[in-house]
C-alpha positions, 0 to 999 in steps of 0.5 A: 147435561154433564157440563152442568152437573158440577154446578148443580152439585155445588149449588144444591148444598149452598141453597140448602145453607140459604134455606136452613138459615132463613126458612127452618125457623119460619114462621118466627113467632111460632118457633122462637130460639128458645123453643123446646128442642126437637120440634118442627124447626129442627125436623124442617132443618134436617130435611133441608140439610139432607135432601140437597146433600143426597142429591149432590152425592148422587150426582157426584157419584154418577159423574165420577162413575160415567166419566173419568173419576174411578179411572184415576186410581189406575192411572188410565183415565178413559174419558177426557176431562170436561170444563164449562165457563159460566162467565168471565169477570173482567178486572182490568188486568188478568180476567177471572174465568168462572170455570168448573171442570170435571176431570179424574181428580175433581170427579173422585174427590167430589164423591168423598166430599159429598158422601162424607158430608151426607153421612155427617148430616144424617149422624148429626140429627141424633147427635145434636137432637136436643140442641136448639141451634141445630138449624144454623149448625146443619146450614153451616155444614151445607155451606161448608160442603158447597165451599169444598165442592167449589174447591174440588170443581173449580177450573180457575185459581181465584174461584177455588180461592173463594171456596178456600176462604168460605171453608175457613169461615165455616170451620170457625163457625162450626168449631165454636158452635158451642161458644158459651164455653170459653175453650170452645170459642178460643179453639175457633179463633185459634183455627181461624187465625192459624189458617188465615196465616197460611192463607196469606202466602197462598194467595200471593202464591196464586198471584205469582202463578197467575201473573207468570202464566198470564192466566188463572185458569188451572189448565193454562197455568199447568201449560205454561209451567215448562216455560216459567223461571225456576225461581218463579216456580220455587217462589209460587210453590213455597208460597202455596205451601204455606196455605197447604200446611195451614189447611192440612194442619202440617208442621209448623201450622199444625197446632189448631187441629187438636184444639178443634176437637172442642167442636161437636164430634160430627164436625170433626169427622167432617173437617178431619176426613173430607173437606178442610184438611183434604183441600191442602193435599188436593191443591198439591195434586191439582198443581202437581206439575208445577211442584214437580218442577220446583225441586227445592219445594218438594224437598222442603214438603218431604222434610215437613212430612217426615217431621209431621207424620212421626211427631203427631203419631207419638203425640197421639200415643200419649193423649187421654182424650179419644178425640185428640188421639184421632186428631193427631192421627189425622195430622200424621196420615195427612203427612203420609199423603204429603210425603207421597206427593213429595216422593212424586206419586200423586196417585198414591197420595190421593188413593190414601186421601180417599181411604183415610177420608172413609175410615177416619170419618168412621173413627170420629163418628164411632168416637161420637157414639162412645162419648155419646154413651159415656158422657166423656172424652177421656178413655180413663172413663171407658172401658169394657164397652164392646158388650154395651156397644157392639155395633160401635165396637165392630165398626170402630175395629174396622176403622182402626184396622184400616188406620194401622194398615192391616189387610184387608182393610183399605188402609193396607193397600193405600198405605202400601202405595205410599210406602212403595213411592217413598221407597222408590224416591230413594233410587229414582233421585226425585228427592235429595238423598238426605230428604229421601232417607229422612222421609222413608225412615220416618215413615217406617217408624210412623207405621210402628207408632200408628199400630201402637196408639191404635191399639191403645185406644181400641184396648182402653175403650172396648176392653178391660174393666168397665168404668162405673159412673155414679148416676144422680139420685132419681126423684122419689117414685122414679126407677133408677134405670141405667141406659145401656142401649146403643146410639139411635138409628140415625147415628148407627146408620152412617157408621155401618155404611162408612165401614164398607168402604173403610173395609173394601175401598182398597180393592178399587184402585186395582193395587199392585202390592209390593210383597216386601213393602207390604210385609214390612209395613204389617210387621211394624204395625203388629210390633207397635200394637203387640208391645201395647198389648203387652203393657196392657196385659200386665195391668189393664188399669194402667195406661199403656203409654207408660211404655214411653218412659220419660218421653211421655210427658213431651209427647202428651204436651205435643213436644211443647210446640204450643208453649214455644209459640206462645213464647216466641209469638203470642206474648210478644204480640200481646205486649206490643198490642198492650204497649200500642194501647197505652201509647194510644191512650196516654199520647194520642188520646192524651193530646186530644184530652189535653187540647180540650182542657186547654181550650176549657181553661182559655174559655174560663179566662174569657168568661171572666170578661164576658160575665153579663155586667153592663157596668164592667163593659162600660168601664172597659170601653171608656178605659179603651177610649182613654188608652187610645187617646193617651197613645195618640197624644204621646206618639203623635 
């Protein structure tokens, strides 16, 4: 029974996606696309999406509870991993094994994925209740969930790659859900192209490892790592790192993630907390022995993490869009996990991945409730909402406390584990001295900046003077009522449920705190928050980001990385594309059109002789006979 649970956990959301796309509007002649939202098709789609995801969550939790899942955080798994092969695809070379495995890492991540996906599905019922495309939206979330679970439970690298690519497709479809807005469709295309760029390297990295090991099965690959040449390991892991940077939005392929905020807010919670961005960190943890054996790759990962965590945190401090603040925060927190992996602690990285999945999903869904109430993403149009949205205020406060790493929230324990791993890397020599020092220094600075941008978002959203929004004049005879209620229950229940792990999940790992590191982390976060509070207290209407001074504009523009990429890559590619179009139109198509004109001209000449005049034909024949006769006489 245990061997079939991973398969059932994956298949149930996949079946929900299939049923949601094909059956939610059945019969079609009764429920056309233009039907008023909130009808039977929407309710049917909600049940089709929620029930299978709930079952998958129960199965994943049971598998982790009875298996090795929760013991992963203590580093002492009590149950051996299980794997089951459901068939083999013969390729003429290295076969592809359709293997699913349930070990400590996959069992734990399966719980995170299914629970966050379930919260997003329930939340979306209220958030998109008036959207006529809700059935397809919920089906794509189910497909997204199934793909991520395939990545988590896959026992073969190429099977894992299938789920990896399906996630990329689903992210494109969900980010571009409101494709009528050009900015949304452009954001979806950007996410698709940037992640595909990294996936090219990722696929070749899989081929390199599989060829060197003679198998694509993960257990076989890891068993062969000690026998692989150093050059092979470095090449393979560097290529894999390209895919990791794309999926987990790390430097230099991080630019797609803030623009992905164009999609519905529940999708931001799904992508940024439990699925797509978590996949890259998971891959490094899954193949951690291979990365540990490639020291240059770990140094590169450390530098990338250091630049990403501090740069993204500074960018978050200057954003006015609440969702973009959380987006850059996600890039920064994922860099923390990458830094822990580079420092040699996969346990600390996964621990922070779990707590981050809980509190970041909570923060995004709380942001959705705020935006749903205010009607805007901009913090300049928010303020004083703690009285109008008390449940959202309490739950989002818990989320911000976890993000800042304040005790006893979950982020305090996991961030302490990450910082402790980086501190130990300075003395163990797992990284070069320069990389280890850069990583730890940037991590400490990021703690202070994280406290600053979290406090700024919290104060500007829930405190200060409420920003009154002028409502349109109602029709005559209609009362002008201002709706100050909280979001519907389907949106509030997931917030309350996610607030529990965001607050208490840190105790699940049996943490062994380092008093010095923990105290330093809390003091730095408090200093960052205190500086923001001081600037806010002076002028609650003004933006505390003014404390950045001349750095504010570069931080707001994320250090102009997009502008740089546009100058170095986008414009040259577009210019080359225009040159190709002109070459094709003027040379290739011109040659074709020229041959057509030549043929028509020659046919016009021939047509002068073939005009249907019999007398002309007889004259021509006689002239020809006469020429032949003269030729015969002259040359005889």
